[in-house]
C-alpha positions in Angstrom: -16.5 11.2 0.7 -13.9 9.1 -1.1 -11.0 6.9 0.0 -7.5 7.9 -0.8 -4.1 6.3 0.0 -0.8 8.2 -0.1 2.4 6.1 -0.4 5.6 7.6 1.0 8.4 5.5 -0.5 11.8 6.6 0.8 15.2 5.8 2.3 16.7 6.9 5.6 20.4 7.9 6.0 22.5 5.2 7.6 22.4 5.6 11.4 19.2 7.7 11.4 16.7 4.8 11.4 15.9 5.1 15.1 15.6 8.9 14.7 13.1 8.5 12.0 11.0 6.0 14.0 11.0 8.4 17.0 9.9 11.2 14.8 7.1 9.2 13.1 5.8 7.9 16.5 6.2 11.2 18.3 6.1 14.7 16.7 4.7 13.4 13.4 2.0 11.3 15.0 0.8 14.4 16.9 0.6 16.6 13.9 -1.1 13.8 11.8 -4.0 14.0 14.3 -4.7 17.5 13.1 -5.2 16.5 9.5 -8.8 16.5 8.3 -9.9 13.3 6.7 -6.9 11.2 7.8 -8.0 7.7 8.9 -4.7 6.4 10.0 -1.0 5.7 9.1 1.4 2.7 9.2 5.1 2.2 8.5 6.7 -0.7 6.6 10.2 -1.9 5.6 11.1 -3.9 2.5 11.4 -7.6 2.9 14.2 -9.9 1.8 11.6 -12.0 0.0 10.4 -10.4 -3.2 8.5 -11.5 -6.3 11.2 -12.0 -8.9 14.3 -9.9 -9.2 12.7 -6.5 -9.8 14.8 -3.6 -8.3 13.7 -2.4 -4.8 14.8 1.2 -4.7 13.1 1.9 -1.3 13.8 0.5 2.1 10.8 2.1 3.8 7.1 2.8 3.0 4.7 4.9 5.0 1.0 4.5 4.1 -1.5 7.3 4.9 -5.2 6.5 4.5 -7.7 9.3 4.0 -11.5 9.7 3.7 -11.9 13.1 1.9 -14.8 15.1 0.4 -12.3 17.2 -1.6 -8.7 16.0 -2.0 -7.7 19.2 -3.7 -8.3 21.0 -0.3 -7.1 18.5 2.3 -4.7 16.1 0.5 -1.8 18.5 0.1 -1.6 19.2 3.8 0.5 16.1 4.3 3.3 17.6 2.3 4.6 20.1 4.9 4.6 17.4 7.6 6.8 15.1 5.5 9.0 18.1 4.6 9.9 18.3 8.3 11.6 14.9 8.1 13.3 15.9 4.9 14.6 19.2 6.5 15.8 17.3 9.5 18.0 15.0 7.4 15.8 12.0 8.1 15.1 11.2 4.4 18.1 10.4 2.2 18.6 13.1 -0.3 19.5 10.9 -3.3 16.3 11.6 -5.3 14.8 8.1 -4.6 12.0 9.6 -2.5 8.6 9.2 -4.0 5.1 10.4 -3.0 2.2 8.8 -4.9 -1.5 9.4 -4.0 -4.3 7.1 -5.3 -8.1 7.4 -5.2 -9.3 4.0 -4.2 -12.0 2.0 -5.9 -13.0 0.6 -2.5 -11.8 -0.5 0.9 -10.0 -3.8 1.6 -11.6 -6.7 -0.1 -11.0 -9.7 2.2 -10.7 -13.4 1.7 -11.5 -16.3 4.0 -7.9 -16.3 5.0 -8.3 -13.1 6.9 -8.2 -13.4 10.7 -9.8 -10.1 11.6 -8.7 -10.2 15.2 -5.0 -10.1 14.2 -3.0 -7.3 12.7 -1.5 -7.4 9.3 2.1 -8.6 9.0 2.8 -6.7 5.8 1.6 -5.5 2.4 2.7 -5.8 -1.2 2.4 -2.8 -3.5 2.0 -3.2 -7.2 2.4 0.0 -9.2 1.0 -0.8 -12.7 -1.0 0.1 -15.7 -3.7 -1.1 -18.0 -3.4 -1.4 -21.8 -4.8 1.8 -23.3 -8.4 1.5 -24.4 -9.0 -1.6 -22.2 -9.7 -0.1 -18.8 -13.2 -1.7 -18.4 -11.8 -5.1 -19.3 -8.9 -4.6 -16.8 -11.3 -3.6 -14.1 -13.6 -6.6 -14.6 -10.8 -9.0 -14.6 -9.2 -7.6 -11.4 -12.4 -7.2 -9.5 -14.1 -10.5 -10.4 -11.2 -12.8 -11.0 -7.7 -11.8 -10.0 -8.4 -10.1 -6.7 -10.1 -13.2 -5.5 -7.3 -15.5 -6.7 -4.6 -13.4 -5.1 -6.3 -12.9 -1.8 -6.9 -16.6 -1.4 -3.2 -17.5 -1.6 -2.1 -18.7 1.9 -0.7 -15.7 3.7 -2.6 -13.2 1.5 -5.7 -12.0 3.1 -7.1 -8.9 1.3 -6.7 -6.5 -1.6 -7.5 -2.9 -2.3 -7.0 -1.0 -5.6 -7.1 2.5 -6.9 -6.1 4.9 -9.7 -3.5 7.7 -9.6 -5.2 10.8 -8.2 -5.3 14.1 -10.0 -4.2 15.6 -6.6 -0.7 14.7 -5.5 1.3 15.6 -2.4 4.3 17.8 -3.1 7.0 17.4 -4.2 5.4 15.8 -7.2 7.5 13.4 -9.3 6.8 11.2 -12.3 4.8 8.1 -11.4 5.3 5.0 -13.6 1.9 3.4 -12.7 -1.6 4.7 -13.1 -3.0 1.8 -11.1 -2.3 0.7 -7.5 -2.8 -2.8 -6.2 -2.2 -3.4 -2.5 -2.3 -6.9 -1.1 -2.3 -7.4 2.7 -0.6 -10.4 4.4 -0.9 -12.2 7.7 1.9 -14.7 7.6 5.2 -15.6 9.3 6.4 -17.4 6.2 6.3 -14.9 3.4 8.7 -17.0 1.2 6.1 -19.7 1.1 3.3 -17.2 0.2 5.3 -15.8 -2.7 6.3 -19.3 -3.9 2.8 -20.6 -3.9 1.5 -17.4 -5.5 3.9 -18.0 -8.4 3.1 -21.7 -8.6 -0.7 -21.0 -8.7 -0.1 -18.4 -11.5 1.9 -21.0 -13.5 -0.6 -23.8 -12.8 1.7 -26.2 -10.8 0.9 -25.4 -7.1 1.0 -28.5 -4.8 -2.5 -27.3 -3.7 -3.8 -28.2 -7.2 -5.2 -24.7 -7.5 -4.4 -22.9 -10.8 -5.1 -19.2 -11.5 -7.0 -18.2 -14.6 -4.7 -16.9 -17.5 -3.6 -13.4 -16.9 -5.7 -10.8 -18.8 -3.9 -9.1 -21.6 -5.6 -5.9 -20.6 -3.1 -5.6 -17.7 0.1 -4.0 -18.9 3.4 -5.7 -18.2 4.8 -2.2 -17.3 4.5 -2.7 -13.5 6.7 -3.2 -10.4 5.9 -5.2 -7.3 7.3 -4.5 -3.8 6.8 -6.5 -0.6 7.0 -4.8 2.8 6.8 -6.0 6.4 5.0 -3.9 9.0 7.4 -2.2 11.5 5.0 0.3 13.2 3.2 -0.8 16.3 -0.4 -0.1 16.9 -1.9 1.6 13.9 -2.0 5.3 14.2 -5.6 6.5 14.2 -7.0 10.0 13.8 -9.5 10.0 16.6 -11.0 13.2 15.2 -12.6 11.5 12.2 -15.8 9.5 12.2 -14.8 7.0 9.5 -17.9 5.7 7.6 -16.1 2.8 5.9 -15.6 -0.8 6.9 -13.6 -0.7 10.1 -13.4 -4.5 10.0 -10.6 -3.8 7.6 -8.6 -2.6 10.6 -8.9 -5.2 13.4 -7.4 -3.0 16.1 -10.2 -0.4 15.5 -13.3 -2.5 14.6 
C-alpha cells in the first residue's frame, strides 16, 4: 500500500458556491464512500494572506487522500465523480481547473506546535521542482532540515511531501511541479505565520530563529498557495482500514 494525494484546484461560477458545497457534502460524499482506498477528503478556499505576490488562479481546493496498492486501477475512479460537478455547471469552464495526483513520501510529519486534539485551520500547497541531477540532495535537505524549520514556525504544525504520480486523474493537464509540499496550519492569525516564516528565512525574525540557507538543489520554478479549511468534519471512508498514522487526523485518531 502507498499514500497518494489528489489535488482538485478549481473555480466555481458566481452564485453557485452554495450549490457546490451541497453537492460535495451530499451526493459527492456518498459516492466517495464507494471508492476503494480513499481515506478521506477536505475542502479549502484560498486566503487573502499569501506568500508574496504570486498569482492565485484557483479559489477552491479539494484534497482527496488515498492508500492504494495499485493506483493504476483505483486512482482514476475519482475522475467520473468530479465530472458530475463539471457537467452540472458547478466548475467554471475557463480552463483553470487542474487535477494533480502525487505519490507521498510519507504521512504528515508533525512539529511540537501540533495540537492533535484540534482540527487543522488550513494548508499551504507548494508545487515545485528540484534541480535536475540533484534529487538526493533535495530530498536530504527537505527531510532533515527544511521540513523541520517550516513546521516549527508558529501556526505551522506539520508537513507532507510527494512526487508527481505516473497515474493521473482525467482530464490530465500539464503540471508545472514534479514535487508537492503541503504544510498544515492551526492558527487564527495566518498573516503573522507568513510574516514570521519570511523573517526566519531572511534571518531577522524577532524570535531570533534563523533558517539555514536555502538549498540550491531546490528549483526556483515553484508556486505557493495558502488555503483555509471550509469543510466541516473531515469526510472519512469508513470502508477502509487505514494502516497509517491516524494521529495525523485528530477527529479520527
